[in-house]
KEKE-3310 file (N, C-alpha, C; in steps of 0.2 Angstrom, whole numbers, plus 5000, padded with zeros to 4 digits):
npx = (5107:5091:5076:5062:5048:5035:5038:5047:5039:5030:5038:5043:5031:5028:5039:5036:5024:5028:5036:5027:5019:5027:5030:5017:5015:5026:5022:5010:5015:5023:5013:5006:5015:5017:5005:4997:5000:4988:4978:4982:4980:4967:4960:4959:4948:4931:4920:4906:4907:4900:4900:4911:4924:4933:4946:4957:4970:4968:4959:4943:4933:4917:4912:4900:4898:4898:4911:4925:4937:4953:4965:4981:4987:4993:4997:4991:4984:4973:4969:4965:4970:4978:4990:5003:5007:5008:4998:4998:4989:4973:4968:4960:4950:4952:4943:4929:4913:4897:4894:4886:4888:4901:4914:4928:4931:4938:4950:4961:4956:4943:4926:4913:4897:4887:4874:4867:4865:4875:4891:4907:4924:4941:4958:4966:4966:4968:4959:4949:4941:4940:4935:4942:4947:4960:4966:4975:4981:4970:4972:4963:4946:4935:4921:4909:4904:4888:4880:4867:4854:4858:4857:4865:4881:4895:4911:4922:4936:4942:4932:4915:4899:4883:4867:4852:4839:4828:4829:4837:4853:4870:4886:4904:4921:4932:4928:4930:4926:4913:4901:4888:4883:4882:4885:4896:4914:4926:4934:4924:4923:4913:4898:4887:4871:4866:4861:4844:4840:4831:4821:4829:4836:4848:4865:4881:4898:4910:4927:4928:4916:4898:4883:4865:4852:4835:4819:4809:4815:4824:4840:4852:4866:4882:4897:4913:4914:4923:4927:4914:4909:4898:4887:4882:4883:4893:4896:4896:4907:4908:4897:4891:4879:4866:4860:4848:4850:4848:4837:4839:4828:4817:4827:4836:4847:4864:4881:4897:4912:4930:4931:4919:4902:4889:4872:4858:4843:4826:4822:4832:4843:4859:4867:4880:4892:4905:4923:4932:4944:4949:4940:4930:4916:4910:4906:4912:4921:4933:4929:4926:4911:4898:4885:4873:4875:4870:4876:4883:4877:4872:4860:4845:4851:4854:4862:4875:4893:4905:4923:4939:4944:4937:4922:4909:4894:4880:4869:4851:4852:4862:4875:4890:4897:4910:4919:4931:4947:4959:4972:4979:4973:4961:4948:4948:4948:4959:4966:4975:4969:4961:4944:4932:4919:4906:4911:4908:4912:4915:4919:4914:4901:4886:4891:4888:4891:4901:4916:4925:4941:4955:4965:4962:4951:4937:4926:4912:4908:4894:4894:4899:4912:4926:4935:4949:4957:4968:4978:4991:5001:5002:4998:4984:4976:4976:4982:4994:5005:5013:5010:5004:4987:4979:4969:4955:4957:4956:4952:4946:4934:4921)
npy = (6071:6068:6063:6054:6055:6048:6037:6031:6028:6019:6009:6005:6000:5989:5981:5978:5971:5960:5954:5951:5942:5931:5928:5924:5913:5905:5903:5896:5884:5880:5877:5867:5857:5854:5848:5831:5821:5815:5824:5836:5834:5831:5843:5851:5848:5849:5843:5832:5815:5801:5787:5773:5761:5747:5739:5724:5729:5742:5758:5765:5780:5789:5804:5818:5825:5816:5811:5800:5794:5787:5777:5769:5753:5750:5742:5736:5746:5749:5760:5769:5780:5781:5777:5765:5767:5767:5776:5786:5795:5801:5801:5808:5798:5795:5804:5801:5802:5807:5796:5783:5772:5761:5749:5741:5728:5711:5709:5715:5725:5737:5743:5754:5761:5771:5785:5783:5769:5762:5752:5753:5748:5745:5741:5725:5712:5699:5688:5693:5701:5715:5717:5720:5714:5711:5706:5712:5723:5737:5754:5765:5770:5759:5757:5744:5734:5730:5731:5738:5747:5744:5742:5738:5734:5722:5717:5703:5693:5690:5691:5698:5703:5710:5718:5719:5731:5723:5713:5702:5694:5696:5691:5690:5686:5676:5659:5648:5651:5652:5658:5656:5647:5632:5629:5636:5635:5641:5657:5672:5685:5694:5700:5687:5680:5675:5659:5652:5662:5675:5689:5696:5706:5710:5708:5700:5698:5686:5681:5670:5665:5668:5677:5679:5689:5687:5695:5689:5686:5675:5667:5664:5654:5652:5645:5643:5631:5626:5630:5631:5643:5645:5640:5627:5615:5602:5592:5597:5603:5613:5624:5627:5633:5644:5639:5637:5642:5633:5636:5650:5662:5676:5686:5701:5708:5705:5699:5697:5689:5685:5671:5668:5671:5682:5685:5695:5694:5698:5700:5706:5698:5690:5680:5667:5659:5648:5649:5650:5653:5664:5667:5674:5672:5675:5666:5661:5651:5642:5634:5629:5632:5624:5627:5639:5648:5656:5672:5676:5685:5696:5708:5717:5722:5732:5733:5724:5720:5711:5708:5703:5694:5698:5706:5718:5725:5735:5743:5747:5758:5765:5761:5753:5737:5724:5710:5696:5695:5707:5710:5720:5732:5734:5736:5749:5753:5757:5746:5730:5718:5702:5697:5685:5686:5698:5715:5732:5746:5760:5773:5773:5775:5781:5782:5783:5773:5758:5750:5735:5729:5719:5720:5733:5746:5757:5771:5782:5796:5804:5817:5817:5814:5805:5792:5782:5767:5754:5741:5746:5745:5748:5761:5761:5767:5781:5792:5798:5791:5775:5768:5758:5761:5762:5770:5780:5789:5804:5806:5811:5824:5833)
npz = (4563:4556:4562:4558:4567:4566:4558:4566:4578:4572:4568:4581:4586:4578:4581:4595:4594:4587:4596:4606:4600:4598:4611:4616:4608:4613:4626:4624:4618:4629:4638:4632:4632:4645:4648:4649:4634:4628:4633:4628:4615:4614:4618:4607:4600:4596:4591:4594:4599:4592:4590:4595:4591:4595:4589:4585:4587:4583:4582:4580:4577:4577:4572:4576:4564:4554:4550:4550:4561:4565:4573:4579:4576:4559:4549:4538:4532:4539:4545:4536:4530:4519:4520:4528:4540:4557:4570:4584:4588:4584:4567:4553:4543:4526:4513:4518:4522:4529:4537:4547:4555:4562:4562:4569:4570:4573:4567:4555:4547:4542:4543:4537:4537:4527:4527:4516:4514:4509:4509:4515:4515:4521:4523:4528:4516:4513:4512:4504:4511:4511:4499:4487:4471:4469:4480:4488:4501:4506:4507:4508:4510:4501:4491:4494:4481:4475:4486:4495:4503:4516:4534:4545:4551:4553:4558:4556:4560:4547:4539:4534:4539:4534:4538:4529:4525:4523:4531:4528:4528:4523:4518:4516:4512:4521:4519:4527:4540:4539:4529:4529:4519:4512:4499:4495:4493:4495:4499:4497:4486:4484:4491:4498:4500:4516:4519:4523:4532:4539:4543:4552:4565:4571:4569:4573:4571:4576:4580:4572:4571:4569:4574:4574:4578:4579:4575:4582:4594:4595:4594:4581:4575:4567:4559:4567:4580:4589:4602:4608:4605:4596:4602:4600:4606:4612:4603:4591:4579:4569:4560:4544:4540:4547:4563:4575:4592:4606:4619:4619:4619:4619:4618:4618:4615:4608:4608:4602:4607:4605:4605:4611:4617:4620:4627:4629:4639:4639:4652:4658:4662:4659:4647:4643:4633:4627:4625:4640:4647:4653:4662:4656:4654:4666:4676:4688:4686:4676:4666:4649:4640:4631:4628:4632:4648:4663:4667:4682:4697:4691:4685:4678:4666:4652:4640:4632:4630:4622:4622:4618:4628:4639:4646:4646:4654:4654:4665:4670:4678:4674:4678:4675:4672:4673:4668:4668:4659:4665:4663:4656:4660:4654:4660:4665:4678:4685:4689:4687:4689:4687:4685:4690:4692:4689:4691:4697:4688:4692:4687:4674:4674:4667:4654:4636:4626:4624:4619:4617:4614:4609:4619:4624:4627:4623:4625:4625:4633:4642:4639:4626:4623:4617:4625:4630:4635:4643:4636:4625:4614:4601:4600:4601:4610:4608:4614:4611:4615:4619:4630:4643:4649:4663:4668:4662:4647:4639:4622:4610:4606:4615)
capx = (5102:5084:5072:5054:5044:5030:5041:5050:5034:5027:5043:5043:5025:5029:5044:5033:5019:5031:5038:5021:5016:5032:5029:5011:5016:5030:5018:5005:5018:5025:5007:5004:5020:5016:4999:4998:4999:4981:4974:4984:4977:4959:4957:4958:4943:4925:4914:4904:4908:4893:4902:4918:4925:4940:4948:4962:4975:4967:4952:4939:4928:4913:4910:4893:4898:4899:4917:4928:4944:4956:4972:4984:4990:4991:5002:4988:4980:4966:4967:4961:4973:4982:4997:5003:5011:5004:4997:4996:4984:4968:4969:4954:4950:4952:4937:4924:4908:4890:4894:4882:4890:4908:4916:4935:4932:4943:4956:4965:4952:4938:4920:4909:4890:4884:4867:4863:4864:4881:4896:4914:4929:4948:4963:4969:4962:4970:4953:4945:4936:4938:4931:4946:4949:4968:4968:4980:4978:4968:4973:4958:4939:4932:4914:4908:4900:4882:4877:4863:4849:4861:4856:4869:4887:4899:4917:4925:4943:4944:4925:4910:4892:4879:4860:4849:4833:4823:4830:4842:4860:4874:4892:4909:4927:4935:4923:4930:4923:4906:4897:4881:4881:4885:4888:4903:4920:4931:4932:4920:4925:4907:4893:4882:4866:4866:4855:4840:4840:4827:4818:4834:4836:4855:4870:4887:4903:4916:4933:4927:4909:4893:4877:4860:4846:4829:4814:4805:4819:4828:4847:4855:4873:4885:4904:4917:4911:4928:4926:4907:4907:4892:4882:4878:4884:4900:4898:4896:4913:4906:4891:4891:4873:4863:4857:4845:4853:4843:4836:4839:4822:4816:4833:4835:4854:4869:4888:4902:4919:4935:4929:4914:4897:4884:4865:4854:4836:4821:4821:4838:4849:4864:4869:4886:4894:4911:4929:4932:4950:4950:4933:4926:4909:4907:4902:4916:4926:4936:4927:4922:4904:4896:4879:4872:4874:4868:4881:4881:4877:4870:4853:4843:4855:4851:4867:4881:4898:4911:4929:4943:4944:4933:4915:4905:4887:4877:4863:4846:4854:4868:4881:4894:4900:4915:4922:4936:4954:4960:4979:4981:4969:4955:4942:4948:4947:4965:4969:4976:4967:4956:4938:4928:4912:4905:4912:4906:4917:4912:4920:4911:4893:4883:4894:4883:4893:4907:4918:4931:4945:4959:4967:4961:4944:4935:4920:4909:4904:4888:4895:4901:4919:4929:4940:4953:4961:4970:4984:4993:5007:5002:4995:4977:4972:4975:4984:5000:5010:5012:5010:4997:4984:4974:4963:4952:4961:4952:4955:4942:4927:4920)
capy = (6066:6070:6057:6055:6052:6044:6031:6028:6025:6014:6003:6002:5996:5983:5977:5976:5967:5953:5951:5949:5936:5926:5926:5920:5906:5901:5901:5891:5878:5877:5875:5860:5852:5852:5843:5825:5821:5814:5830:5841:5833:5831:5850:5855:5845:5851:5839:5827:5808:5797:5780:5771:5754:5745:5733:5720:5734:5749:5760:5770:5785:5792:5811:5820:5827:5810:5809:5794:5795:5781:5777:5763:5748:5751:5738:5734:5751:5749:5767:5772:5787:5781:5774:5759:5770:5767:5783:5785:5800:5800:5804:5807:5793:5799:5804:5797:5807:5804:5789:5782:5766:5759:5743:5739:5721:5708:5708:5721:5729:5742:5744:5760:5762:5778:5786:5781:5762:5759:5750:5755:5744:5746:5737:5719:5709:5692:5684:5698:5704:5722:5716:5721:5707:5709:5702:5716:5728:5743:5759:5770:5767:5757:5755:5737:5733:5726:5732:5744:5747:5741:5745:5736:5731:5719:5714:5698:5693:5690:5691:5703:5702:5716:5717:5724:5734:5718:5708:5697:5695:5695:5689:5689:5685:5669:5655:5643:5654:5652:5663:5654:5644:5626:5628:5639:5631:5645:5664:5675:5692:5698:5698:5682:5680:5669:5654:5650:5667:5681:5693:5697:5713:5712:5703:5701:5693:5685:5680:5664:5663:5673:5677:5683:5690:5688:5699:5685:5685:5669:5668:5659:5654:5647:5646:5639:5630:5622:5632:5631:5650:5646:5638:5622:5609:5599:5587:5601:5607:5620:5624:5631:5637:5646:5635:5640:5640:5630:5640:5657:5665:5683:5689:5708:5710:5700:5702:5691:5690:5682:5664:5667:5675:5685:5687:5698:5692:5704:5700:5709:5693:5690:5673:5667:5652:5648:5649:5653:5652:5670:5668:5680:5670:5677:5661:5660:5646:5643:5628:5630:5631:5623:5629:5645:5648:5663:5676:5676:5691:5702:5709:5724:5724:5734:5732:5719:5721:5706:5709:5696:5690:5702:5708:5724:5726:5742:5742:5752:5764:5768:5758:5748:5731:5721:5703:5692:5697:5714:5711:5726:5738:5735:5738:5756:5755:5758:5739:5725:5711:5698:5696:5680:5688:5705:5720:5738:5751:5766:5779:5772:5776:5786:5782:5781:5767:5755:5745:5732:5725:5713:5722:5740:5748:5764:5773:5788:5799:5807:5824:5816:5814:5798:5790:5776:5764:5747:5740:5752:5743:5751:5767:5761:5771:5787:5797:5800:5786:5768:5766:5755:5766:5759:5775:5783:5795:5808:5806:5815:5826:5839)
capz = (4560:4556:4564:4557:4573:4564:4556:4572:4582:4568:4569:4588:4587:4575:4585:4601:4592:4585:4602:4610:4596:4600:4618:4616:4605:4617:4632:4622:4617:4635:4642:4629:4634:4652:4648:4646:4627:4626:4635:4624:4608:4614:4619:4601:4596:4599:4589:4598:4596:4592:4591:4595:4589:4597:4585:4588:4589:4580:4584:4575:4581:4572:4574:4574:4557:4549:4548:4554:4564:4566:4576:4581:4571:4552:4544:4532:4530:4542:4547:4530:4528:4513:4522:4532:4546:4563:4573:4591:4589:4579:4560:4549:4537:4519:4509:4520:4526:4530:4540:4553:4559:4560:4565:4568:4569:4577:4562:4553:4542:4545:4539:4538:4534:4526:4527:4510:4514:4506:4514:4513:4518:4520:4527:4526:4511:4511:4511:4500:4516:4509:4492:4481:4468:4469:4486:4491:4506:4503:4512:4509:4510:4495:4492:4492:4475:4475:4493:4496:4508:4522:4540:4551:4549:4558:4555:4560:4559:4540:4535:4536:4539:4534:4538:4525:4528:4522:4536:4525:4530:4518:4520:4511:4515:4522:4520:4532:4546:4539:4526:4529:4512:4511:4492:4495:4496:4496:4501:4492:4484:4484:4496:4496:4505:4521:4518:4528:4538:4537:4548:4557:4567:4573:4567:4576:4569:4581:4576:4567:4571:4568:4578:4571:4582:4575:4578:4587:4600:4594:4591:4577:4575:4562:4559:4571:4587:4593:4609:4610:4604:4593:4607:4597:4610:4612:4598:4584:4578:4566:4555:4538:4539:4553:4567:4581:4598:4611:4626:4618:4617:4622:4618:4615:4612:4607:4607:4600:4608:4601:4605:4615:4615:4626:4625:4635:4639:4641:4659:4661:4663:4653:4646:4640:4631:4623:4628:4646:4650:4657:4665:4652:4654:4672:4680:4693:4685:4669:4661:4643:4640:4624:4628:4636:4655:4665:4670:4689:4700:4686:4683:4676:4661:4646:4635:4633:4625:4623:4619:4617:4634:4645:4645:4649:4654:4656:4669:4669:4682:4670:4680:4670:4676:4669:4671:4664:4659:4665:4663:4653:4662:4650:4663:4666:4685:4688:4691:4682:4692:4683:4689:4688:4692:4687:4696:4695:4686:4695:4683:4668:4675:4662:4647:4631:4623:4626:4615:4620:4608:4611:4626:4625:4627:4621:4627:4624:4639:4642:4636:4619:4622:4617:4630:4629:4641:4643:4632:4620:4611:4594:4601:4600:4614:4605:4618:4609:4618:4618:4637:4646:4653:4668:4669:4656:4644:4634:4616:4605:4607:4619)
cpx = (5095:5080:5065:5051:5039:5032:5044:5045:5031:5032:5043:5037:5025:5034:5040:5028:5022:5033:5033:5018:5021:5031:5023:5012:5020:5026:5013:5009:5020:5019:5005:5009:5020:5010:5001:4996:4992:4977:4976:4981:4970:4957:4956:4952:4936:4919:4913:4905:4902:4895:4909:4918:4932:4941:4953:4967:4974:4960:4949:4934:4924:4911:4903:4892:4898:4905:4920:4935:4947:4963:4974:4987:4988:4995:4998:4983:4974:4964:4964:4964:4978:4989:4997:5007:5006:5003:4995:4991:4979:4969:4962:4955:4948:4945:4931:4919:4901:4889:4890:4884:4897:4909:4924:4936:4937:4949:4960:4962:4946:4932:4917:4902:4888:4877:4863:4863:4870:4886:4903:4919:4936:4952:4965:4964:4964:4965:4947:4939:4935:4935:4936:4948:4956:4970:4973:4977:4976:4968:4968:4951:4937:4925:4913:4902:4894:4879:4874:4858:4852:4859:4861:4875:4891:4905:4920:4933:4945:4937:4921:4903:4888:4871:4857:4842:4827:4823:4834:4849:4864:4881:4897:4916:4929:4929:4923:4927:4916:4903:4890:4879:4885:4888:4894:4908:4926:4929:4929:4922:4919:4903:4888:4877:4867:4860:4851:4839:4836:4824:4823:4834:4843:4859:4877:4892:4909:4922:4932:4920:4904:4886:4872:4854:4840:4824:4809:4809:4823:4835:4849:4862:4876:4893:4907:4913:4916:4928:4919:4905:4900:4886:4878:4880:4891:4902:4897:4902:4912:4900:4892:4885:4870:4859:4854:4848:4848:4843:4836:4833:4821:4823:4832:4842:4859:4876:4892:4909:4924:4932:4923:4908:4893:4877:4862:4847:4832:4820:4827:4844:4853:4866:4875:4888:4901:4917:4929:4938:4952:4944:4929:4918:4906:4903:4907:4920:4928:4934:4923:4915:4901:4889:4878:4871:4873:4874:4879:4881:4876:4863:4851:4848:4852:4856:4873:4886:4904:4917:4933:4942:4940:4927:4913:4898:4885:4870:4858:4848:4860:4875:4884:4898:4905:4917:4927:4943:4955:4968:4982:4977:4963:4948:4942:4947:4953:4969:4971:4975:4961:4950:4934:4921:4912:4907:4911:4912:4914:4913:4917:4903:4891:4886:4888:4885:4900:4909:4925:4935:4949:4961:4966:4953:4943:4928:4918:4905:4898:4888:4897:4908:4921:4935:4943:4956:4963:4977:4985:4999:5008:4999:4988:4973:4971:4978:4991:5006:5009:5012:5003:4994:4978:4968:4961:4956:4957:4955:4952:4936:4927:4922)
cpy = (6068:6063:6058:6051:6047:6037:6027:6025:6019:6007:6000:5998:5989:5978:5974:5970:5960:5950:5948:5942:5930:5923:5922:5913:5902:5899:5896:5884:5875:5874:5868:5855:5850:5848:5836:5825:5820:5820:5835:5841:5834:5838:5854:5853:5847:5848:5833:5820:5804:5790:5779:5763:5752:5739:5729:5725:5741:5751:5765:5774:5788:5799:5813:5823:5822:5808:5804:5796:5788:5782:5770:5759:5750:5748:5736:5740:5752:5755:5771:5779:5787:5778:5768:5761:5770:5774:5782:5791:5799:5804:5803:5802:5796:5798:5800:5802:5804:5797:5789:5776:5764:5753:5741:5732:5718:5706:5714:5725:5733:5742:5751:5759:5769:5778:5784:5773:5759:5757:5751:5751:5746:5742:5730:5716:5703:5687:5688:5701:5712:5722:5718:5715:5706:5705:5706:5721:5734:5749:5765:5767:5765:5755:5747:5737:5728:5726:5738:5742:5743:5745:5744:5733:5727:5716:5709:5698:5694:5689:5696:5700:5709:5713:5722:5726:5728:5712:5702:5699:5692:5695:5689:5689:5678:5664:5649:5645:5654:5658:5661:5651:5638:5625:5631:5635:5635:5653:5667:5683:5697:5695:5692:5682:5674:5665:5653:5655:5673:5684:5694:5705:5715:5706:5705:5695:5692:5684:5675:5662:5669:5672:5681:5683:5691:5692:5695:5683:5679:5671:5662:5660:5650:5649:5641:5638:5626:5624:5633:5638:5650:5643:5632:5615:5606:5595:5590:5605:5613:5619:5629:5635:5638:5640:5638:5638:5639:5635:5648:5660:5672:5686:5696:5711:5704:5703:5696:5693:5686:5674:5662:5672:5677:5686:5690:5697:5699:5705:5703:5704:5692:5682:5672:5660:5653:5647:5653:5653:5658:5672:5674:5678:5673:5672:5658:5653:5646:5638:5631:5628:5630:5625:5635:5644:5655:5666:5677:5684:5697:5702:5716:5726:5727:5734:5727:5721:5716:5708:5702:5692:5693:5705:5714:5723:5732:5740:5748:5758:5767:5766:5753:5743:5727:5714:5700:5695:5705:5715:5717:5732:5739:5737:5746:5758:5756:5751:5735:5718:5708:5697:5690:5681:5696:5710:5727:5742:5757:5772:5778:5774:5782:5786:5779:5775:5765:5750:5742:5728:5720:5715:5729:5741:5755:5765:5780:5791:5802:5814:5823:5816:5806:5797:5783:5773:5757:5747:5745:5751:5746:5758:5767:5764:5778:5793:5800:5796:5779:5764:5763:5761:5763:5763:5777:5789:5798:5808:5811:5818:5832:5837)
cpz = (4561:4557:4562:4563:4571:4562:4562:4577:4579:4569:4576:4589:4584:4579:4592:4599:4590:4591:4606:4607:4598:4607:4619:4614:4610:4624:4630:4621:4624:4639:4639:4631:4641:4653:4646:4638:4625:4627:4630:4617:4609:4615:4613:4597:4600:4596:4594:4595:4597:4593:4592:4593:4591:4593:4589:4591:4586:4583:4579:4580:4575:4575:4572:4567:4552:4547:4553:4555:4566:4569:4578:4576:4564:4547:4538:4530:4533:4545:4542:4528:4522:4514:4526:4538:4552:4566:4580:4593:4583:4573:4557:4543:4531:4516:4511:4524:4526:4533:4546:4557:4557:4564:4563:4568:4574:4573:4561:4547:4546:4540:4542:4534:4533:4526:4521:4509:4511:4511:4511:4518:4516:4524:4524:4521:4508:4509:4507:4505:4515:4502:4486:4478:4468:4475:4490:4496:4503:4508:4512:4508:4502:4496:4490:4487:4477:4482:4493:4501:4514:4528:4546:4548:4554:4555:4559:4559:4551:4536:4538:4536:4538:4535:4534:4528:4528:4527:4534:4528:4524:4521:4515:4515:4516:4523:4525:4539:4545:4536:4525:4523:4511:4504:4491:4497:4497:4498:4495:4492:4485:4489:4494:4502:4509:4520:4524:4534:4535:4544:4554:4559:4570:4571:4571:4573:4574:4577:4571:4568:4571:4572:4574:4576:4578:4578:4583:4593:4600:4592:4587:4576:4569:4562:4564:4578:4591:4600:4612:4609:4600:4597:4604:4600:4608:4606:4591:4583:4574:4562:4550:4537:4546:4557:4573:4588:4603:4617:4625:4615:4621:4623:4615:4613:4612:4606:4606:4603:4604:4600:4610:4614:4621:4623:4631:4634:4641:4648:4663:4663:4657:4653:4642:4638:4627:4627:4635:4650:4654:4661:4662:4652:4661:4676:4686:4693:4678:4664:4655:4643:4633:4623:4633:4643:4657:4669:4677:4692:4696:4684:4681:4671:4655:4639:4637:4628:4627:4619:4618:4623:4640:4642:4649:4649:4657:4659:4667:4673:4679:4673:4675:4674:4671:4672:4666:4665:4660:4666:4660:4655:4658:4653:4665:4673:4689:4691:4686:4685:4688:4688:4686:4688:4691:4693:4693:4693:4687:4690:4676:4668:4670:4655:4642:4628:4625:4620:4617:4614:4611:4618:4628:4624:4625:4624:4626:4630:4637:4638:4628:4618:4621:4622:4628:4635:4640:4639:4626:4616:4604:4594:4600:4605:4612:4609:4616:4612:4616:4625:4639:4650:4657:4669:4662:4654:4639:4627:4611:4608:4613:4626)
residu = (MET:ILE:VAL:ASN:LYS:LYS:ILE:LEU:ASN:HIS:ASN:LEU:LYS:GLU:ILE:ILE:MET:LYS:LYS:MET:LYS:LYS:LEU:SER:VAL:SER:LEU:LEU:VAL:SER:ALA:LEU:LEU:LEU:MET:PRO:VAL:GLY:GLN:ALA:PHE:ALA:CYS:GLU:ASP:HIS:GLU:LYS:ILE:GLU:LEU:VAL:SER:ALA:GLY:SER:TYR:HIS:SER:LEU:ALA:LEU:LYS:SER:ASP:GLY:THR:VAL:TRP:ALA:TRP:GLY:HIS:ASN:LEU:PHE:GLY:GLN:LEU:GLY:ASP:GLY:SER:THR:LYS:GLU:SER:THR:VAL:PRO:LYS:GLN:VAL:SER:GLY:LEU:GLY:ASN:VAL:ILE:LYS:ILE:ASP:ALA:GLY:SER:GLY:SER:HIS:SER:LEU:ALA:LEU:LYS:ASN:ASP:GLY:THR:VAL:TRP:ALA:TRP:GLY:ALA:ASN:GLY:GLN:TRP:GLN:VAL:GLY:SER:PRO:SER:GLY:SER:ALA:VAL:THR:THR:PRO:THR:GLN:MET:VAL:GLY:LEU:ASP:GLU:VAL:LYS:ASP:ILE:THR:ALA:GLY:SER:GLN:PHE:ASN:LEU:VAL:LEU:LYS:GLU:ASN:GLY:SER:VAL:TRP:ALA:TRP:GLY:LYS:ASN:GLU:LEU:GLY:LEU:GLY:ASP:GLU:ALA:LEU:THR:LYS:ALA:SER:LYS:ILE:PRO:VAL:LYS:VAL:ALA:ASN:LEU:ASP:ASP:VAL:LYS:LYS:VAL:LYS:ALA:GLY:SER:SER:HIS:SER:LEU:ALA:LEU:LYS:ASN:ASP:GLY:THR:VAL:TRP:ALA:TRP:GLY:ASP:ASN:GLN:TYR:GLY:GLN:SER:GLY:LEU:GLY:LYS:ASN:THR:TYR:ASN:SER:LYS:VAL:PRO:VAL:GLN:ILE:GLU:GLY:MET:THR:ASP:ILE:ILE:ASP:ILE:SER:THR:GLY:TYR:ASN:TYR:SER:LEU:ALA:LEU:LYS:SER:ASP:GLY:THR:VAL:TRP:ALA:TRP:GLY:GLU:ASN:SER:TYR:GLU:GLN:LEU:GLY:ILE:ASN:LYS:LYS:THR:THR:GLN:TYR:THR:PRO:VAL:GLN:VAL:MET:ASN:LEU:GLU:ASN:VAL:THR:GLU:VAL:GLU:ALA:GLY:ARG:TYR:TYR:SER:PHE:ALA:LYS:LYS:GLU:ASP:GLY:THR:VAL:TRP:ALA:TRP:GLY:SER:ASN:GLY:HIS:GLY:GLY:PHE:GLY:ASN:GLY:GLU:ILE:THR:ASN:TYR:SER:LEU:PRO:VAL:GLU:ILE:THR:ASN:LEU:LYS:GLY:TYR:LYS:THR:LEU:SER:SER:GLY:ASN:ILE:HIS:SER:LEU:GLY:VAL:SER:ALA:GLU:GLY:ALA:ALA:PHE:GLY:TRP:GLY:GLY:ASN:SER:PHE:GLY:GLN:ILE:GLY:ASP:GLY:THR:LYS:ASN:ILE:GLN:LYS:GLN:LEU:ILE:LYS:VAL:LEU:GLY:GLN)
# end
């Protein structure tokens, strides 16, 4: 037999190269399998994370390239990927770019604000909170008609608020929760201007109440006050129009929990009011507060964040403090112990932003990575599992 040495050598090289490629792939797969799921997923991503938002049981993240990513519960399409299938890892929201703000709210829908001032919504729509006239759930982002020049957004359980550049506030969705207009008797499919409210610089929607912070440092509330969450006193069950909260002056930040509220004064003190069954008000007792009271043992605060039953505060020195319910590990300190007074969460020092949902939390590190921790029954942490995580788990980013 005559053998062509050139052909033989070429064939041998091809065989060796194929085996080397197979070996490399096998080694890579093995390495990924040995890593925790969250780490294996996160290592593939190199975009910085700008913002995160923890909803009831789903999560949103905004990347530096203006894209939005979502994970967790998706029964109503709140992940915005065109399906109603839950995801335990981040998935890109379909057809959405140039986004500058996000909000996963306290219900089952999501909001996004683009850099052109337009607002986009998707998810549950039973009270027209996504704006679709059909009332059916919307599984991909849909632009809210009639809204422009918007600079801030906030989602409640079944309603939304937006703040325009001119300081006016607009609302739509379930009216029983307070759209700020006494003339309305049912849910609104389109945004309506909140009456008697202007010169606003920040708005926050709770589960069934709303807060507005004006440029003069006063706070205004409307909606449900059954648990004192609007801070209007024990004898006021609700208010359909904004009412100024007594004693809340020189305020620089506000946040709304499920049935309670937080406000930060310019002197660095934090004030709280509303439901307190899990000691989420930080006053060392469980008594409901119908008017603002000062959170104990807390000063030099620069930011506040209220979740369903627990709260975060960030201080001038970059330290983060938490109080309230920690039964699902939402503090991220490795414990499941509740705290009636603020306690420092040492591993969150230096974090750029924090967001607390029903039972899980999200944060963005100084390096621009998104981390998740806490309850994980629908994969809302984003680590590829449904296991409770009492420690911080990297999900996205550098």
